[in-house]
C-alpha positions in Angstrom: 4.6 10.3 11.8 1.1 8.7 12.1 -0.5 9.0 15.7 -2.6 5.4 16.3 -5.7 7.0 15.6 -4.7 8.6 12.4 -3.4 4.7 11.3 -6.4 3.3 12.0 -8.5 5.6 10.3 -6.5 5.2 7.2 -6.6 1.3 7.4 -10.4 1.2 7.9 -11.3 1.8 4.3 -8.9 -1.2 3.0 -10.0 -4.3 1.7 -8.6 -7.6 3.2 -6.6 -8.1 0.2 -5.0 -4.6 0.7 -4.5 -5.4 4.5 -2.6 -9.0 3.7 -0.5 -7.2 1.4 0.5 -4.3 3.6 1.0 -7.0 6.2 3.3 -9.1 4.1 5.2 -6.2 2.8 5.7 -5.1 6.5 7.1 -8.4 7.6 9.4 -9.5 4.5 10.8 -5.8 4.4 14.5 -5.4 4.9 15.7 -3.0 7.4 18.8 -1.5 6.1 18.9 2.0 7.4 16.6 5.0 5.7 13.2 3.9 4.4 11.3 6.2 2.5 7.5 5.9 3.1 5.3 4.9 -0.1 1.9 3.6 -0.2 2.0 0.8 -2.4 -2.0 0.7 -2.5 -1.9 4.2 -3.8 0.7 3.4 -6.3 -1.4 0.6 -7.6 -4.5 2.2 -7.8 -2.9 4.9 -10.1 -1.2 2.4 -12.0 -4.6 0.4 -12.6 -6.8 3.1 -12.9 -4.6 3.9 -16.2 -4.2 0.7 -17.7 -4.2 0.2 -21.4 -4.6 -3.1 -23.0 -4.2 -3.7 -26.9 -7.3 -4.6 -28.9 -7.6 -7.3 -31.7 
């Protein structure tokens, strides 16, 4: 589990848009029981890093 210091350090490098997205996800996420932690920012960065677009 993240301590407050680790959490603050992990949030310092995020942009305003990334912070808004994390806050929105946190506020809108239904609490249904077990919740697996994942980083949406890291997942998006991985997807965006390998994007392939069609050429004409």
